[in-house]
C-alpha positions as CSV (number, residue, x, y, z in Angstrom):
1,M,-22.7,-17.8,-8.9
2,N,-18.8,-17.5,-8.4
3,R,-17.2,-16.8,-5.5
4,L,-16.6,-13.0,-6.8
5,T,-20.2,-12.4,-7.1
6,L,-20.9,-13.9,-3.5
7,A,-18.2,-11.8,-2.2
8,L,-19.5,-8.7,-3.9
9,I,-23.5,-9.2,-3.2
10,V,-22.4,-9.0,0.8
11,S,-19.2,-6.5,1.0
12,F,-21.9,-3.9,2.0
13,S,-22.7,-5.8,5.5
14,C,-19.1,-5.8,7.2
15,L,-19.7,-2.5,8.9
16,T,-22.6,-4.4,10.7
17,L,-20.3,-6.9,12.3
18,S,-18.7,-6.2,15.5
19,A,-17.1,-7.6,19.0
20,H,-20.6,-7.4,20.3
21,A,-23.2,-7.6,17.6
22,G,-26.7,-8.2,19.1
23,P,-30.0,-6.6,19.7
24,S,-28.4,-3.0,19.0
25,T,-28.6,-3.7,15.3
26,E,-32.1,-3.7,15.8
27,L,-33.9,-0.3,14.2
28,Q,-36.7,0.8,16.5
29,P,-37.2,3.6,18.7
30,A,-34.1,4.1,20.9
31,P,-33.0,6.4,24.0
32,S,-31.6,9.1,23.5
33,P,-27.8,9.0,22.4
34,A,-26.7,10.8,24.9
35,Q,-27.7,7.8,27.6
36,D,-24.5,5.9,28.7
37,E,-26.3,2.5,27.6
38,N,-26.4,3.8,23.8
39,K,-23.4,5.9,23.9
40,N,-21.8,5.9,20.7
41,S,-18.2,6.6,19.7
42,T,-17.4,9.5,17.4
43,E,-13.5,8.8,17.0
44,I,-12.7,5.6,15.0
45,F,-9.1,4.6,14.1
46,N,-8.0,1.3,12.9
47,Y,-4.5,-0.5,11.8
48,E,-3.6,-3.5,10.8
49,T,-0.8,-5.8,8.9
50,T,-1.0,-9.1,7.4
51,Y,2.1,-11.4,6.3
52,T,1.1,-14.3,4.1
53,G,4.0,-16.8,3.3
54,N,5.3,-17.8,0.0
55,S,3.8,-20.3,-2.2
56,D,3.7,-21.0,-5.7
57,Y,1.5,-20.1,-8.5
58,K,-0.5,-22.7,-10.3
59,Q,-1.1,-21.3,-13.7
60,Y,0.9,-21.4,-16.9
61,N,3.1,-24.2,-15.9
62,G,4.9,-22.8,-13.2
63,R,6.2,-19.9,-15.2
64,F,5.3,-17.6,-12.8
65,G,7.5,-19.0,-9.9
66,D,6.5,-18.0,-6.1
67,S,5.8,-15.4,-4.2
68,D,4.8,-14.2,-0.2
69,S,2.5,-10.7,0.4
70,L,2.7,-8.0,3.0
71,Y,-0.9,-6.0,3.6
72,N,-0.8,-2.9,5.5
73,D,-4.2,-0.7,6.2
74,I,-4.7,2.5,8.2
75,S,-7.9,4.5,8.3
76,Y,-9.1,6.9,10.7
77,A,-13.0,8.6,10.7
78,H,-15.2,11.0,12.7
79,R,-18.9,10.5,13.1
80,F,-21.1,13.7,13.2
81,L,-24.7,13.2,14.8
82,I,-27.0,14.5,12.2
83,T,-30.5,13.5,14.3
84,G,-31.1,10.6,16.4
85,N,-29.4,7.9,15.7
86,W,-28.3,8.9,12.4
87,Y,-24.6,9.9,11.7
88,L,-22.4,11.3,8.9
89,R,-19.0,9.2,9.0
90,L,-16.2,11.0,7.1
91,G,-12.8,10.0,6.8
92,A,-9.9,8.5,5.0
93,E,-8.0,5.2,4.3
94,Y,-4.7,4.2,3.1
95,E,-4.1,0.4,1.8
96,R,-1.2,-1.6,0.2
97,F,0.0,-4.9,-0.9
98,D,3.7,-5.5,-1.2
99,F,4.5,-8.6,-3.4
100,G,7.8,-10.6,-3.0
101,G,9.5,-13.4,-4.5
102,D,9.0,-13.7,-7.9
103,N,6.6,-10.5,-8.4
104,G,9.4,-7.9,-6.9
105,R,13.1,-8.1,-6.5
106,N,13.2,-10.3,-3.1
107,H,10.9,-12.0,-0.4
108,L,9.2,-9.0,1.8
109,L,10.6,-10.8,5.3
110,L,13.7,-12.6,4.3
111,P,17.0,-11.4,3.1
112,T,18.6,-12.0,-0.7
113,C,20.7,-15.3,-0.3
114,P,22.3,-16.6,-3.7
115,G,22.0,-20.3,-3.7
116,C,19.3,-21.1,-1.5
117,G,16.3,-20.1,-3.6
118,I,15.8,-16.6,-2.0
119,V,16.8,-14.2,-4.9
120,G,13.5,-12.5,-6.2
121,G,12.7,-12.6,-10.0
122,N,10.3,-10.6,-11.8
123,N,6.9,-12.5,-13.3
124,G,5.6,-9.5,-14.9
125,L,2.9,-9.5,-12.5
126,P,2.4,-6.3,-10.0
127,D,5.0,-5.9,-7.4
128,H,2.8,-3.9,-5.3
129,L,-0.9,-2.4,-5.1
130,Q,-2.6,0.6,-3.1
131,T,-5.3,2.9,-2.6
132,I,-5.9,6.4,-0.6
133,H,-9.7,7.0,-0.4
134,A,-12.2,9.0,1.3
135,L,-14.7,7.4,3.8
136,V,-18.0,8.6,3.5
137,A,-20.9,7.1,5.2
138,Y,-24.4,7.7,6.3
139,E,-25.4,5.2,9.0
140,Y,-27.9,4.3,11.8
141,I,-26.0,3.8,15.0
142,F,-27.0,1.9,18.1
143,K,-24.8,1.1,21.0
144,D,-22.2,2.0,18.8
145,H,-23.0,-0.6,16.1
146,A,-24.2,0.0,12.3
147,G,-27.5,-1.3,12.0
148,A,-28.2,0.3,8.3
149,G,-26.7,3.0,6.0
150,I,-24.7,3.8,2.8
151,E,-21.4,4.0,2.3
152,L,-18.9,5.5,-0.8
153,D,-15.4,4.9,-0.8
154,P,-14.0,7.3,-3.9
155,G,-10.2,7.8,-4.4
156,V,-7.6,6.5,-6.5
157,Y,-6.6,2.6,-6.7
158,F,-3.3,2.2,-8.3
159,Q,0.0,0.9,-8.7
160,N,2.4,3.6,-9.3
161,H,0.7,5.9,-11.3
162,V,-2.5,8.1,-10.6
163,D,-4.7,9.2,-13.4
164,S,-8.2,9.4,-14.2
165,G,-8.3,5.3,-15.1
166,A,-7.1,4.9,-11.4
167,F,-10.3,6.5,-9.9
168,D,-13.2,4.1,-8.5
169,I,-15.8,4.4,-6.2
170,P,-16.5,1.4,-4.6
171,W,-20.1,1.5,-2.4
172,K,-22.4,-0.6,-0.7
173,I,-26.1,0.0,0.9
174,W,-27.4,-2.0,3.9
175,V,-29.9,-2.4,6.7
176,T,-30.1,-5.2,9.2
177,F,-33.5,-6.1,11.0
178,P,-34.7,-8.9,13.5
179,L,-36.0,-12.3,12.3
180,K,-36.3,-13.2,15.9
181,K,-36.5,-10.9,19.0
182,D,-32.9,-10.6,20.6
183,K,-31.7,-14.0,18.9
184,I,-31.8,-14.0,15.0
185,F,-31.0,-10.7,12.5
186,A,-30.8,-10.8,8.8
187,V,-29.1,-8.4,6.7
188,I,-29.8,-7.1,3.1
189,G,-28.6,-4.8,0.8
190,A,-26.2,-4.4,-2.3
191,G,-22.7,-3.4,-3.0
192,G,-20.5,-2.6,-6.0
193,S,-17.9,-0.6,-8.1
194,L,-17.0,1.0,-11.3
195,N,-14.2,-1.3,-11.7
196,S,-15.2,-4.7,-10.4
197,S,-16.8,-7.9,-12.0
198,P,-19.7,-7.8,-11.7
199,I,-20.1,-4.0,-10.9
200,A,-23.4,-4.4,-8.5
201,A,-24.9,-7.3,-7.1
202,P,-27.7,-7.8,-4.4
203,G,-27.4,-9.9,-1.4
204,G,-27.5,-10.9,2.6
205,G,-26.6,-12.5,5.5
206,L,-27.2,-13.6,8.8
207,I,-26.5,-13.4,12.5
208,W,-27.3,-15.6,15.1
209,L,-26.9,-15.2,19.1
210,F,-26.9,-18.9,20.7
211,T,-26.3,-17.4,24.2
212,D,-24.7,-14.7,25.7
213,H,-21.1,-15.5,24.9
214,L,-21.6,-17.6,21.7
215,R,-22.8,-16.3,18.4
216,L,-22.9,-16.8,14.4
217,E,-22.1,-14.0,12.7
218,G,-22.9,-15.3,9.1
219,V,-22.4,-12.5,7.1
220,F,-19.6,-12.2,4.1
221,P,-17.2,-11.4,3.2
222,K,-16.3,-11.8,7.4
223,P,-18.1,-14.7,8.5
224,A,-17.1,-15.8,11.6
225,L,-18.5,-18.5,15.3
226,V,-17.7,-15.9,17.6
227,Y,-17.2,-16.7,21.6
228,N,-17.1,-14.4,24.1
229,P,-16.0,-15.7,27.4
230,N,-15.6,-12.0,29.4
231,D,-15.5,-8.5,28.5
232,D,-11.5,-8.5,27.8
233,W,-11.2,-11.6,25.5
234,E,-13.2,-12.4,22.3
235,F,-12.1,-15.7,20.1
236,R,-12.9,-16.2,16.6
237,I,-13.1,-19.1,14.0
238,A,-13.3,-16.7,10.8
239,G,-12.9,-16.2,7.4
240,N,-12.0,-13.0,5.3
241,L,-13.0,-12.6,1.6
242,Y,-10.9,-9.8,0.2
243,Y,-11.9,-8.4,-3.2
244,E,-10.7,-5.0,-4.8
245,S,-9.8,-3.4,-8.2
246,Y,-6.9,-1.5,-9.1
247,R,-5.3,0.0,-12.3
248,V,-1.9,-0.8,-12.8
249,D,1.3,-0.4,-14.9
250,D,2.2,-2.4,-18.0
251,V,1.7,-6.1,-17.6
252,N,4.6,-8.4,-19.7
253,T,4.6,-11.9,-18.3
254,P,5.5,-15.2,-19.8
255,A,2.3,-15.9,-20.7
256,R,0.8,-14.4,-23.9
257,K,-2.4,-13.3,-23.0
258,L,-0.9,-11.5,-20.1
259,R,0.7,-8.7,-21.6
260,E,-1.3,-5.5,-21.3
261,G,-0.9,-1.8,-21.6
262,D,-2.4,0.0,-17.8
263,P,-5.3,-3.2,-17.2
264,I,-7.6,-3.6,-14.7
265,V,-6.8,-6.2,-12.2
266,Q,-9.1,-7.4,-9.6
267,Y,-7.2,-9.1,-6.6
268,S,-8.2,-11.4,-4.1
269,E,-7.5,-13.3,-0.9
270,D,-9.4,-16.0,0.7
271,R,-8.4,-16.5,4.3
272,A,-9.5,-18.9,7.1
273,G,-8.0,-18.9,10.7
274,V,-8.4,-18.6,14.5
275,Q,-8.4,-14.9,16.0
276,A,-8.2,-13.5,20.0
277,T,-8.8,-10.1,20.7
278,Y,-8.0,-8.5,23.7
279,S,-9.7,-5.6,24.9
280,H,-8.6,-4.8,28.8
281,F,-6.8,-1.6,27.6
282,K,-9.6,1.1,26.4
283,P,-10.5,2.3,24.1
284,F,-8.0,-0.2,22.2
285,D,-8.8,-3.7,20.6
286,I,-5.9,-5.8,20.1
287,T,-5.7,-8.5,17.6
288,L,-3.9,-11.5,16.7
289,D,-5.2,-14.2,14.0
290,V,-3.1,-17.0,12.2
291,G,-4.2,-19.5,9.7
292,C,-4.4,-20.3,5.6
293,T,-4.5,-17.8,2.9
294,I,-5.9,-20.4,0.7
295,R,-5.9,-18.5,-2.5
296,R,-4.1,-14.9,-3.8
297,D,-5.4,-14.3,-7.3
298,F,-4.5,-11.6,-10.1
299,D,-7.5,-11.6,-12.2
300,F,-7.3,-9.5,-15.2
301,F,-11.1,-10.1,-15.9
302,R,-11.5,-7.6,-19.0
303,V,-8.7,-10.2,-21.1
304,P,-9.6,-12.5,-19.4
305,A,-7.0,-14.1,-17.6
306,A,-6.3,-15.1,-14.2
307,V,-3.2,-16.1,-11.8
308,K,-3.4,-17.7,-9.0
309,T,-1.2,-18.9,-6.1
310,D,-1.5,-22.2,-4.0
311,P,-2.3,-21.8,0.1
312,A,0.0,-20.3,2.2
313,P,0.3,-19.5,6.2
314,Y,-0.3,-16.1,7.2
315,V,-0.3,-14.2,10.5
316,R,-2.3,-10.8,11.2
317,F,-2.2,-8.0,13.9
318,A,-4.2,-5.8,14.2
319,V,-5.1,-2.6,17.0
320,E,-8.6,-0.9,16.8
321,A,-9.4,2.2,19.0
322,K,-13.1,3.6,19.1
323,F,-13.9,6.6,22.0
């Protein structure tokens, strides 16, 4: 089973991860949501930006040169109480990748500098990818954490032009249940999308609470070892496997196998790093993490052909607010 299959198998479970995973995920009769101990947020706002430094492409004898990348994501959603602990979550999200170096004209965060190797070229790969899509989910929420549900993200996933071929509906369905009361929790479900490879797969993950301050969130695509010394700080050693498919413009690269009209590209990033979150200024969680983007991959799986980069350092900043 390749890494793409593994990531899609358990991508449905990412919403069950949070800064305070614990017995909140147990599906059982619960106090009224109006009680303070089970208060659930109704407004959810997220923003993040990630810069990955320059690295070489390692396919086709270096004919693709090098590239850096900048990722931005902003989303907002509102939870509507349906009954008990079940909520309907509706919102919208915009994501965008921009690629510098030989994908675009210049490196994203550096000035053009003739004679010093910072002049961008054009290797035929997309210089940016973007999506705007709806967030539609029906979830079981306990103490502000999603223990079970189904989510659809219908929208357009494209480079420059929006048409029917750019429309996709990524989806996921999941449930969390205890294996050992207040200690070990399992996540099972399924996920996929119309333009991904594979289009659907089952799977699961594990959350293990070692102590009140230390836990393992062994759930992909964002596994982590988490330490909470107090209510204001959280530290993680974490990974992130990102996979998304886009309809792009004509691709005309130095490689003969990569000359296609309006193809689908499945772009992915595998990252690992250390992360710190500060939560003193409620309702905001402010996060900074640094580490290594192990690889970036443009996979034209219907051709088939793929182009990957070497590892590069990354830095990420994120703000989340729930109220």
